[in-house]
Rosetta silent file (secondary structure, phi, psi, omega in degrees, C-alpha in Angstrom):
SEQUENCE: XXXXXXXXXXXXXXXXXXXXXXXXXXXXXXXXXXXXXXXXXXXXXXXXXXXXXXXXXXXXXXXXXXXXXXXXXXXXXXXXXXXXXXXXXXXXXXXXXXXXXXXXXXXXXXXXXXXXXXXXXXXXXXXXXXXXXXXXXXXXXXXXXXXXXXXXXXXXXXXXXXXXXXXXXXXXXXXXXXXXXXXXXXXXXXXXXXXXXXXXXXXXXXXXXXXXXXXXXXXXXXXXXXXXXXXXXXXXXXXXXXXXXXXXXXXXXXXXXXXXXXXXXXXXXXXXXXXXXXXXXXXXXXXXXXXXXXXXXXXXXXXXXXXX
SCORE:     score description
SCORE:     0.000 S_00000001
   1 L     0.000  134.875  178.206  -38.767   -6.644   -1.401 S_00000001
   2 L   -66.305  138.810  177.054  -39.082   -5.372    2.183 S_00000001
   3 L   -65.238  148.603  178.820  -35.759   -5.253    4.060 S_00000001
   4 L   -77.571  -27.330  173.589  -35.360   -7.890    6.755 S_00000001
   5 E  -128.971  129.584  178.970  -33.843   -5.240    9.068 S_00000001
   6 E  -126.531  123.875  179.338  -34.899   -1.599    8.954 S_00000001
   7 E  -117.733  125.503 -176.685  -33.174    1.085   11.043 S_00000001
   8 E  -130.330  121.285  173.498  -34.663    4.586   11.075 S_00000001
   9 E    51.654   44.192 -174.327  -33.233    7.717   12.734 S_00000001
  10 E   -84.134  125.213  177.501  -31.403    5.633   15.336 S_00000001
  11 E  -131.055  140.732  174.014  -29.481    7.520   18.007 S_00000001
  12 E  -133.984  117.779  175.161  -27.785    6.248   21.149 S_00000001
  13 E  -118.812  122.217 -179.259  -26.424    8.596   23.799 S_00000001
  14 L   -81.475  165.923 -177.233  -24.988    7.026   26.939 S_00000001
  15 L   -58.696  -27.906  179.503  -25.295    8.505   30.450 S_00000001
  16 L   -71.062  -11.686 -176.356  -21.717    9.753   30.171 S_00000001
  17 L    99.806   -8.852  179.068  -22.801   11.985   27.277 S_00000001
  18 L   -67.283  124.263  175.133  -21.088    9.855   24.637 S_00000001
  19 E   -95.573  100.224 -175.429  -23.154    9.763   21.447 S_00000001
  20 E   -79.267  -31.649  177.171  -22.313    6.334   20.063 S_00000001
  21 E  -131.958  139.998 -173.996  -24.837    6.484   17.204 S_00000001
  22 E  -131.733   95.178  174.563  -26.057    9.622   15.476 S_00000001
  23 E    54.316   56.239 -178.078  -29.239    9.421   13.359 S_00000001
  24 E   -83.756  131.702  172.921  -28.392    6.124   11.659 S_00000001
  25 E  -124.771  128.932 -174.204  -30.583    4.931    8.772 S_00000001
  26 E  -159.090  136.907  172.134  -29.919    1.508    7.295 S_00000001
  27 E  -118.459  133.087  174.428  -31.745   -1.296    5.469 S_00000001
  28 E  -108.062  127.286 -177.198  -30.426   -4.862    5.353 S_00000001
  29 L   -80.420  146.217  178.601  -31.722   -6.948    2.462 S_00000001
  30 L   -63.248  129.576  173.701  -33.094  -10.425    3.015 S_00000001
  31 L    83.655    6.226 -179.084  -30.563  -13.140    2.177 S_00000001
  32 L   -97.257  165.009  166.008  -27.502  -10.922    1.732 S_00000001
  33 E  -104.246  115.395 -176.308  -24.123  -10.862    3.437 S_00000001
  34 E  -108.830  121.872  178.768  -23.681   -7.300    4.684 S_00000001
  35 E   -95.873  120.600  178.654  -20.232   -6.150    5.761 S_00000001
  36 E  -105.674  113.273 -175.127  -20.208   -3.401    8.396 S_00000001
  37 E  -113.481  148.637  176.258  -16.806   -1.727    8.552 S_00000001
  38 L   174.824  155.304  178.529  -15.447    0.968   10.801 S_00000001
  39 L   -69.478  170.740  176.494  -12.525    1.809   13.093 S_00000001
  40 L   -56.523  135.798  179.063  -12.541    1.013   16.811 S_00000001
  41 L    79.202   10.017 -177.173  -15.196    3.047   18.614 S_00000001
  42 L   -75.359  -22.857 -178.201  -17.085    3.822   15.407 S_00000001
  43 L   117.994    5.030 -176.897  -20.396    2.416   16.720 S_00000001
  44 H   -60.079  -52.779 -176.015  -20.472   -1.038   15.118 S_00000001
  45 H   -67.891  -36.382  176.757  -21.045   -3.020   18.311 S_00000001
  46 H   -61.782  -43.750  179.135  -23.563   -0.489   19.672 S_00000001
  47 H   -60.808  -47.335  179.321  -25.603   -0.744   16.471 S_00000001
  48 H   -62.670  -42.814 -177.297  -25.603   -4.545   16.603 S_00000001
  49 H   -63.247  -35.211  177.481  -26.429   -4.546   20.324 S_00000001
  50 H   -69.785  -46.544 -179.872  -29.483   -2.342   19.760 S_00000001
  51 H   -60.112  -36.693 -177.851  -30.797   -4.457   16.882 S_00000001
  52 L   -84.553    0.593  175.655  -30.320   -7.593   19.003 S_00000001
  53 L    81.982   15.299 -179.083  -32.155   -6.069   21.982 S_00000001
  54 L   -88.145  -34.979 -179.945  -29.138   -5.882   24.284 S_00000001
  55 L  -119.506  140.248 -179.366  -28.919   -2.064   24.392 S_00000001
  56 L   -88.549  131.736  178.614  -31.886    0.314   24.463 S_00000001
  57 L   -71.754  153.286  173.608  -31.906    3.093   21.829 S_00000001
  58 L   -81.413  -40.371  178.268  -32.222    6.735   22.843 S_00000001
  59 E  -147.018  160.052  173.430  -34.210    7.607   19.708 S_00000001
  60 E   104.815  174.680 -176.143  -35.349    5.932   16.520 S_00000001
  61 E  -130.150  135.871  175.926  -37.129    2.806   15.313 S_00000001
  62 E  -131.527  129.737  175.040  -35.724   -0.619   14.468 S_00000001
  63 E  -123.441  143.959 -179.567  -37.704   -3.526   13.024 S_00000001
  64 E  -122.200  110.878 -177.839  -36.525   -7.086   12.476 S_00000001
  65 L    51.726   41.168  177.586  -38.494   -9.074    9.901 S_00000001
  66 L    87.504   -1.824 -177.961  -41.471   -6.811   10.542 S_00000001
  67 E  -107.470  126.129  176.646  -41.217   -6.921   14.359 S_00000001
  68 E   -67.602  134.038 -174.128  -40.412   -3.796   16.374 S_00000001
  69 L   -70.131  -17.128  178.992  -37.447   -4.513   18.653 S_00000001
  70 L   -98.992  -52.809 -175.860  -39.109   -2.766   21.621 S_00000001
  71 L   -78.320  -20.714 -178.911  -42.849   -3.458   21.365 S_00000001
  72 L  -132.150   50.555 -171.017  -42.407   -6.972   19.924 S_00000001
  73 H   -57.269  -47.990 -173.471  -39.078   -7.886   21.494 S_00000001
  74 H   -61.944  -43.554 -179.908  -39.543  -11.650   21.834 S_00000001
  75 H   -66.734  -40.663  179.688  -40.546  -12.190   18.204 S_00000001
  76 H   -64.187  -45.333 -176.009  -37.750   -9.929   16.943 S_00000001
  77 H   -67.526  -30.240 -179.124  -35.093  -11.601   19.080 S_00000001
  78 H   -67.013  -19.140 -179.524  -36.167  -15.098   18.010 S_00000001
  79 L   -81.984  -11.734 -167.019  -35.193  -14.226   14.434 S_00000001
  80 E  -113.076  135.545  165.289  -31.608  -13.376   15.408 S_00000001
  81 E  -111.465  136.869 -176.301  -28.493  -15.376   16.138 S_00000001
  82 E  -126.311  125.292  171.100  -25.584  -13.396   17.598 S_00000001
  83 E  -106.724  102.710 -175.445  -21.917  -14.327   17.720 S_00000001
  84 L   -77.455  168.673  176.683  -20.400  -11.670   20.019 S_00000001
  85 L   -66.324  -44.990 -171.195  -16.800  -10.479   20.110 S_00000001
  86 L   -76.036  140.913  176.428  -16.159  -11.620   23.655 S_00000001
  87 L   -86.411   72.525 -179.322  -15.452  -15.260   24.430 S_00000001
  88 L   -84.946   70.129 -174.108  -17.948  -15.435   27.318 S_00000001
  89 L  -131.376   30.841  179.160  -17.732  -19.208   27.584 S_00000001
  90 L   -82.469   73.285 -176.592  -16.252  -19.814   31.050 S_00000001
  91 L  -125.187  149.677  179.418  -18.774  -22.527   31.895 S_00000001
  92 L   -83.467  -10.514 -178.614  -18.518  -25.938   33.555 S_00000001
  93 L   -74.054  156.702  176.542  -21.172  -27.387   31.228 S_00000001
  94 E   -86.811  173.224 -173.878  -20.211  -29.487   28.247 S_00000001
  95 H   -61.926  -45.399 -175.855  -20.857  -28.497   24.636 S_00000001
  96 H   -65.332  -43.478  178.609  -23.903  -30.706   24.096 S_00000001
  97 H   -62.079  -42.098  179.748  -25.677  -29.575   27.270 S_00000001
  98 H   -62.127  -41.050  179.287  -25.007  -25.940   26.359 S_00000001
  99 H   -63.432  -45.909  179.960  -26.474  -26.432   22.877 S_00000001
 100 H   -64.289  -39.277  179.247  -29.659  -28.039   24.206 S_00000001
 101 H   -64.938  -45.455 -179.024  -30.029  -25.323   26.845 S_00000001
 102 H   -61.593  -39.712  177.951  -29.559  -22.517   24.296 S_00000001
 103 H   -64.476  -41.296 -179.967  -32.191  -24.043   22.013 S_00000001
 104 H   -65.435  -30.472  179.359  -34.631  -24.359   24.913 S_00000001
 105 H   -58.722  -28.254  179.925  -34.198  -20.695   25.834 S_00000001
 106 L   -96.042   12.630  177.167  -35.993  -19.816   22.592 S_00000001
 107 L    72.260   19.438 -179.557  -38.828  -22.247   23.272 S_00000001
 108 L   -87.341  140.664  177.749  -37.674  -24.661   20.576 S_00000001
 109 L   -69.005  157.819  178.032  -38.352  -28.401   21.007 S_00000001
 110 L   -56.084  143.468  179.061  -35.365  -30.778   21.285 S_00000001
 111 L  -151.111   84.931 -174.402  -33.747  -31.628   17.957 S_00000001
 112 H   -66.435  -33.262 -178.843  -30.729  -33.888   18.366 S_00000001
 113 H   -69.047  -39.204  177.286  -30.186  -34.366   14.625 S_00000001
 114 H   -64.027  -45.927 -179.694  -29.989  -30.589   14.017 S_00000001
 115 H   -61.536  -41.326  178.336  -27.571  -30.139   16.916 S_00000001
 116 H   -62.161  -42.414 -179.969  -25.401  -32.951   15.622 S_00000001
 117 H   -61.890  -45.708 -179.311  -25.316  -31.381   12.154 S_00000001
 118 H   -61.357  -45.164 -178.438  -24.309  -27.954   13.517 S_00000001
 119 H   -66.503  -37.701  177.542  -21.572  -29.467   15.686 S_00000001
 120 H   -67.849  -41.313  179.832  -20.244  -31.580   12.833 S_00000001
 121 H   -60.615  -29.475 -178.065  -20.250  -28.610   10.453 S_00000001
 122 L  -101.910   14.585  179.403  -18.126  -26.714   12.983 S_00000001
 123 L    55.786   39.239 -179.455  -15.821  -29.666   13.753 S_00000001
 124 L  -112.477   -5.528 -173.481  -17.183  -29.792   17.314 S_00000001
 125 H   -60.335  -39.368  179.776  -18.873  -33.193   17.346 S_00000001
 126 H   -70.475  -14.254 -179.785  -15.820  -34.922   18.827 S_00000001
 127 H  -102.572    8.442 -169.142  -15.769  -32.245   21.560 S_00000001
 128 L   -61.052  -27.278 -177.609  -19.458  -32.523   22.442 S_00000001
 129 L   -99.997    4.329  179.469  -18.859  -34.037   25.903 S_00000001
 130 L   -88.430  147.105  176.784  -16.012  -31.718   26.861 S_00000001
 131 E   -70.235  137.888 -174.454  -16.486  -28.812   29.243 S_00000001
 132 H   -62.166  -36.854 -177.380  -16.428  -25.518   27.395 S_00000001
 133 H   -64.532  -18.108 -179.059  -13.987  -23.909   29.824 S_00000001
 134 H   -91.109   -5.361 -177.312  -11.415  -26.577   28.892 S_00000001
 135 L   -79.662  159.191  174.517  -11.555  -25.842   25.158 S_00000001
 136 L   -70.798  167.537  179.333   -9.029  -23.793   23.211 S_00000001
 137 H   -59.377  -41.750  179.205   -9.864  -20.240   22.122 S_00000001
 138 H   -63.884  -40.192  178.684  -10.602  -21.370   18.569 S_00000001
 139 H   -69.062  -36.802  176.028  -12.947  -24.110   19.773 S_00000001
 140 H   -62.400  -38.248  177.327  -14.723  -21.683   22.113 S_00000001
 141 H   -62.057  -40.632  177.550  -15.276  -19.412   19.107 S_00000001
 142 H   -63.115  -38.717  179.033  -16.846  -22.350   17.259 S_00000001
 143 H   -63.431  -40.433  177.571  -19.132  -23.002   20.249 S_00000001
 144 H   -59.626  -40.479  178.942  -20.337  -19.378   20.148 S_00000001
 145 H   -66.766  -43.960  179.460  -21.251  -19.820   16.493 S_00000001
 146 H   -60.019  -43.843  179.231  -23.005  -23.119   17.207 S_00000001
 147 H   -61.735  -37.271 -179.360  -25.027  -21.520   20.030 S_00000001
 148 H   -68.291  -24.869 -175.811  -26.066  -18.683   17.722 S_00000001
 149 H   -96.690  -12.696 -166.329  -27.376  -21.156   15.138 S_00000001
 150 L   -68.831  -23.143  178.494  -29.100  -23.703   17.378 S_00000001
 151 L   -96.488   14.630  174.627  -32.523  -21.973   17.412 S_00000001
 152 L    58.226   56.275 -179.870  -32.514  -21.749   13.577 S_00000001
 153 L   -72.048  155.963  175.251  -32.419  -17.937   13.197 S_00000001
 154 L   -94.606   -8.382  178.569  -33.087  -16.259    9.865 S_00000001
 155 E  -131.436  133.236  179.236  -30.543  -13.506   10.681 S_00000001
 156 E  -125.920  122.048  173.947  -27.008  -14.086   11.932 S_00000001
 157 E   -97.402  127.010  176.651  -24.794  -11.339   13.372 S_00000001
 158 E  -116.936  100.125 -176.347  -21.083  -12.073   13.365 S_00000001
 159 E   -95.257  101.470 -176.196  -19.332   -9.402   15.447 S_00000001
 160 L    50.765   55.418 -170.049  -15.597   -9.756   14.729 S_00000001
 161 L   -68.954  -23.829 -176.112  -16.065  -13.554   14.479 S_00000001
 162 L  -109.203   16.192  177.992  -12.515  -14.429   13.445 S_00000001
 163 L   -64.136  121.688  175.852  -10.644  -12.101   15.806 S_00000001
 164 L    77.037   13.014  178.924   -7.761  -14.057   17.258 S_00000001
 165 L  -107.207  162.886 -175.554   -8.511  -17.333   15.477 S_00000001
 166 L   -76.810  166.069 -176.064   -6.267  -19.309   13.188 S_00000001
 167 H   -62.093  -37.099 -178.989   -6.380  -19.151    9.404 S_00000001
 168 H   -61.707  -46.313  178.699   -7.909  -22.630    9.125 S_00000001
 169 H   -64.125  -38.593 -179.542  -10.920  -21.694   11.272 S_00000001
 170 H   -58.940  -45.573 -179.846  -11.289  -18.430    9.376 S_00000001
 171 H   -70.512  -35.311  174.743  -11.601  -20.264    6.059 S_00000001
 172 H   -59.828  -42.282 -179.118  -13.916  -22.888    7.618 S_00000001
 173 H   -66.827  -40.013  178.184  -16.152  -20.065    8.798 S_00000001
 174 H   -58.639  -43.267  179.211  -16.202  -18.424    5.393 S_00000001
 175 H   -63.941  -42.260  179.579  -17.417  -21.697    3.876 S_00000001
 176 H   -63.239  -42.351 -179.487  -20.050  -22.085    6.594 S_00000001
 177 H   -63.169  -42.123  177.122  -21.280  -18.504    6.100 S_00000001
 178 H   -60.384  -41.913  178.909  -21.638  -19.053    2.357 S_00000001
 179 H   -63.321  -39.686  178.408  -23.672  -22.190    3.044 S_00000001
 180 H   -64.766  -42.574  178.783  -25.941  -20.320    5.451 S_00000001
 181 H   -61.042  -41.051  178.605  -26.514  -17.567    2.906 S_00000001
 182 H   -63.674  -27.749  178.983  -27.435  -20.186    0.299 S_00000001
 183 L   -85.430   -0.847  175.560  -30.002  -21.596    2.727 S_00000001
 184 L   105.979   -0.258 -179.952  -31.606  -18.135    3.057 S_00000001
 185 L   -77.574  135.536  175.288  -29.978  -16.797    6.228 S_00000001
 186 E   -87.191  131.501 -176.242  -29.119  -13.092    6.224 S_00000001
 187 E  -115.920  129.825  172.018  -25.591  -12.434    7.521 S_00000001
 188 E  -116.257  120.682 -172.059  -24.319   -9.183    9.049 S_00000001
 189 E  -118.855  123.386  167.769  -20.552   -9.241    9.474 S_00000001
 190 E  -108.065  140.980 -175.616  -18.350   -6.767   11.305 S_00000001
 191 L  -157.467  150.135  170.049  -14.645   -7.325   10.906 S_00000001
 192 L   -91.351  -13.740 -179.828  -11.212   -5.758   11.192 S_00000001
 193 L   -87.844   99.292 -176.032  -10.003   -8.064    8.442 S_00000001
 194 H   -60.020  -36.058 -179.746  -10.769   -6.046    5.318 S_00000001
 195 H   -64.384  -25.010  177.416   -9.955   -9.043    3.125 S_00000001
 196 H   -67.431  -46.142  177.167  -12.705  -10.926    4.946 S_00000001
 197 H   -65.461  -39.520 -179.526  -15.318   -8.353    3.908 S_00000001
 198 H   -64.871  -35.265  179.845  -13.858   -8.224    0.415 S_00000001
 199 H   -74.202  -38.891 -165.106  -14.088  -12.011    0.179 S_00000001
 200 H  -104.723  -38.441 -163.825  -17.540  -12.461    1.711 S_00000001
 201 L   -76.962  146.418  169.805  -19.803   -9.406    1.553 S_00000001
 202 L   -86.051  -40.739  177.253  -22.430   -8.562   -1.065 S_00000001
 203 E  -130.098  157.192 -178.811  -22.749   -5.005    0.227 S_00000001
 204 E  -124.645  134.474  169.590  -20.541   -2.811    2.390 S_00000001
 205 E  -120.347  136.724  179.236  -21.514   -0.183    4.943 S_00000001
 206 E  -113.662  125.088  178.305  -18.916    2.108    6.521 S_00000001
 207 E  -116.918  138.315  179.042  -19.624    3.612    9.938 S_00000001
 208 E  -151.186  132.472 -178.823  -17.452    6.236   11.602 S_00000001
 209 L    52.555   39.195  174.399  -18.093    8.404   14.678 S_00000001
 210 L    79.505    5.264 -178.595  -21.582    6.950   14.983 S_00000001
 211 E  -122.639  142.031  174.060  -22.672    7.851   11.456 S_00000001
 212 E   -80.848  117.075 -177.198  -23.142    5.716    8.373 S_00000001
 213 E   -87.279  -37.454 -177.976  -20.932    7.266    5.714 S_00000001
 214 E  -155.148  143.204  170.745  -21.636    5.017    2.757 S_00000001
 215 E  -134.252  123.500 -173.574  -23.670    1.904    1.915 S_00000001
 216 E  -157.181  151.486  169.498  -23.032    0.348   -1.461 S_00000001
 217 E   -56.211  139.161 -175.017  -22.800   -2.924   -3.355 S_00000001
 218 H   -57.501  -46.022 -177.653  -19.226   -4.092   -2.970 S_00000001
 219 H   -63.993  -40.630 -179.916  -18.548   -4.260   -6.706 S_00000001
 220 H   -66.641  -42.309  179.408  -20.092   -0.827   -7.292 S_00000001
 221 H   -59.319  -43.992 -177.886  -18.153    0.672   -4.391 S_00000001
 222 H   -70.900  -31.395  176.415  -14.879   -0.653   -5.731 S_00000001
 223 H   -71.982  -40.340 -176.345  -15.679    0.579   -9.231 S_00000001
 224 H   -74.971  -40.202 -171.789  -16.743    4.023   -8.057 S_00000001
 225 H  -109.835  -13.551  179.821  -14.042    4.647   -5.480 S_00000001
 226 L   -77.117  134.693  177.182  -11.282    2.270   -6.457 S_00000001
 227 L  -103.567  150.714  173.757   -8.397    3.791   -8.337 S_00000001
 228 E  -104.098  149.782  178.132   -6.109    1.982  -10.726 S_00000001
 229 E  -126.056  139.477  174.626   -2.368    2.379  -10.775 S_00000001
 230 E  -111.169  118.406 -179.951    0.085    1.842  -13.587 S_00000001
 231 E  -104.287  122.186 -179.955    3.603    1.075  -12.374 S_00000001
 232 E  -108.901  114.141  176.983    6.410    1.629  -14.879 S_00000001
 233 E   -81.866  122.135 -170.462    9.732    0.019  -13.992 S_00000001
 234 E   -84.665  150.280  173.703   12.441    2.306  -15.378 S_00000001
 235 L   -67.341  -38.534 -178.948   15.545    1.387  -17.356 S_00000001
 236 L  -133.193  133.089 -177.411   17.529    3.929  -15.354 S_00000001
 237 L   -64.300  153.859  176.814   16.573    5.269  -11.910 S_00000001
 238 L  -112.603  147.842  174.580   15.495    8.893  -11.410 S_00000001
 239 L   -86.523  -23.465  177.595   16.371   11.154   -8.501 S_00000001
 240 L  -161.304  166.102  178.180   13.163   13.135   -9.001 S_00000001
 241 L   -79.631  125.676 -179.576   10.246   13.477  -11.409 S_00000001
 242 L   -57.667  143.799 -178.229   11.199   15.850  -14.256 S_00000001
 243 H   -58.633  -28.512 -178.950    9.357   19.167  -14.222 S_00000001
 244 H   -64.945  -15.917 -178.481    8.111   18.437  -17.758 S_00000001
 245 H  -104.312   12.529 -176.747    5.901   15.671  -16.289 S_00000001
 246 L   -59.614  -24.200 -177.977    4.288   17.822  -13.572 S_00000001
 247 L   -75.695   -5.901 -178.466    0.933   17.673  -15.358 S_00000001
 248 L  -106.087  142.147  177.387    0.615   13.940  -14.704 S_00000001
 249 L   -75.056   80.446 -174.052   -0.457   12.348  -11.367 S_00000001
 250 E  -114.809  146.805  169.130    2.877   10.601  -10.867 S_00000001
 251 E  -126.342  149.081  176.554    4.813    9.348   -7.864 S_00000001
 252 E  -103.781  131.562  178.669    8.402    8.174   -7.826 S_00000001
 253 L   -62.109  159.425 -174.899    9.193    5.025   -5.869 S_00000001
 254 L   -58.962  -34.002 -179.055   11.520    5.383   -2.895 S_00000001
 255 L   -89.043   -1.001  178.600   14.418    3.768   -4.766 S_00000001
 256 L    76.487    6.580 -175.074   13.788    5.853   -7.896 S_00000001
 257 L   -93.384   -2.857 -177.976   13.352    2.748  -10.039 S_00000001
 258 E  -148.194  146.011  170.929    9.650    3.100  -10.824 S_00000001
 259 E  -105.730  135.758 -178.509    7.042    5.696  -11.707 S_00000001
 260 E  -116.687  119.767 -176.133    3.523    5.140  -10.367 S_00000001
 261 E  -111.032  121.825 -178.985    0.641    6.670  -12.325 S_00000001
 262 E  -102.127  132.396 -177.556   -2.816    6.798  -10.661 S_00000001
 263 E  -146.610  162.809  178.471   -5.896    7.028  -12.859 S_00000001
 264 L   -96.992  111.856 -176.043   -9.662    6.538  -12.882 S_00000001
 265 L   -69.075  -16.320 -178.568  -10.470    3.495  -14.984 S_00000001
 266 L   -79.944  -17.777 -178.733  -14.099    4.635  -15.351 S_00000001
 267 L   -76.780  151.304 -179.027  -13.174    7.735  -17.334 S_00000001
 268 L   -65.293  -37.583  179.584  -13.190    7.641  -21.108 S_00000001
 269 L  -114.095  116.029 -179.967   -9.665    9.088  -21.237 S_00000001
 270 L   -86.401  -18.857 -178.950   -7.179    7.639  -18.735 S_00000001
 271 L    84.001    3.246 -176.513   -4.258    9.787  -19.915 S_00000001
 272 H   -67.224  -44.695 -177.413   -1.974    6.757  -20.263 S_00000001
 273 H   -62.819  -38.400  178.185   -1.205    7.222  -23.949 S_00000001
 274 H   -65.460  -40.907  178.668   -0.323   10.889  -23.348 S_00000001
 275 H   -61.011  -47.169 -177.694    1.923    9.916  -20.441 S_00000001
 276 H   -63.293  -36.504  178.326    3.772    7.311  -22.506 S_00000001
 277 H   -64.961  -43.515  179.957    4.267    9.822  -25.303 S_00000001
 278 H   -65.732  -38.095  177.670    5.715   12.395  -22.912 S_00000001
 279 H   -60.815  -43.645  179.105    8.057    9.815  -21.382 S_00000001
 280 H   -63.484  -40.912 -179.272    9.377    8.996  -24.852 S_00000001
 281 H   -62.750  -30.981 -175.990    9.805   12.677  -25.719 S_00000001
 282 L  -102.627   13.728  173.539   11.953   13.225  -22.614 S_00000001
 283 L    69.206   26.853  177.655   14.035   10.087  -23.046 S_00000001
 284 L   -98.356  106.294 -177.452   12.660    8.217  -20.041 S_00000001
 285 L   -96.303  147.481  176.204   12.663    4.531  -20.973 S_00000001
 286 E  -128.061  152.278 -177.238   10.940    1.778  -19.061 S_00000001
 287 E  -107.527  -11.964 -179.681   11.448   -1.979  -19.184 S_00000001
 288 E  -158.868  152.932  172.876    8.203   -3.222  -17.628 S_00000001
 289 E  -147.904  146.266  173.706    4.755   -2.012  -16.667 S_00000001
 290 E  -150.322  154.284 -178.766    1.811   -3.474  -14.791 S_00000001
 291 E  -112.276  153.756  176.627   -1.514   -2.196  -13.468 S_00000001
 292 E  -146.060  158.035 -178.464   -3.275   -2.810  -10.150 S_00000001
 293 E  -115.782  149.452  177.882   -6.556   -1.714   -8.578 S_00000001
 294 L   -55.407  140.139  173.594   -7.257   -0.325   -5.107 S_00000001
 295 L   -83.812  170.173  175.901   -8.278   -2.944   -2.591 S_00000001
 296 H   -60.947  -32.739  178.552  -11.279   -2.557   -0.319 S_00000001
 297 H   -62.993  -42.825  177.434   -8.807   -1.689    2.452 S_00000001
 298 H   -59.307  -45.506 -178.129   -7.506    1.287    0.450 S_00000001
 299 H   -63.329  -44.604 -179.133  -11.069    2.486   -0.147 S_00000001
 300 H   -60.694  -47.497 -179.976  -12.016    2.048    3.516 S_00000001
 301 H   -60.215  -43.246 -179.469   -8.992    3.979    4.775 S_00000001
 302 H   -65.880  -39.478  179.406   -9.691    6.818    2.331 S_00000001
 303 H   -63.892  -45.072 -179.974  -13.383    6.984    3.288 S_00000001
 304 H   -64.892  -38.732  178.563  -12.612    7.170    6.996 S_00000001
 305 H   -60.957  -42.054 -177.882   -9.947    9.816    6.331 S_00000001
 306 H   -64.851  -29.780 -175.557  -12.450   11.938    4.392 S_00000001
 307 H   -86.396   -9.176 -176.879  -14.935   11.842    7.288 S_00000001
 308 L  -103.518    0.000    0.000  -12.414   12.964    9.928 S_00000001
């Protein structure tokens, strides 16, 4: 299947000399939720802005559902809904007027039933006659999402959509995003909340210093790069790890009450049985043990560290 978004050799250098993107290549699959992760200044917003036609690329080619973003701008842009980071909603108009205006900007005929559905889904219907500038920050965020959806795009960009919003709205948005994906909308999500990407995304891309470092299915990424840890709670605390155990990848907890063993669960031999045997030989008893796996946040931090 052809990707719905194709980015080839994309570079953006600003007049100041800052190279925000450096030869980026990326395909977004139709109907997926794609999580784009990266630290501040990594190039996430620049990449989104170019795909959405807000910023002009210095080099490279980008197509959206088969339409070149430069030579066929209007068709490409009509496919996209964008929820930006900034709450640029200081307007005297009310919610309903803003929705109708936004739909008209894309040449779409009036559709009051669709607008009502979007506003109800976002708990905005009761606010439809209120001026946007009078709404709370969370409600303004909902209005941005509603505006992005009103022209029925097949691609939705969510650029830090839950920054500064309450937990209830965050979970409401997750449910809405899942529903959109089920209806065939492709979602591209940038977020600082790693648990959000871990909860929502089908695939993960990591960008740092303007370069895409890795793109992988979330489950595969966590299997390939996620480490497992075995924590052994000791019967008696240790002041240090005995020299006889130097051959094992062990850490001692700060209070000396636990040994932490890191291993690769994908390998045929994890070394756990050998470790337990050595502990017994040296009289180190433990009263409890449990295992845990690296989170997506751990993987992300390690990937960014490796690239710097």
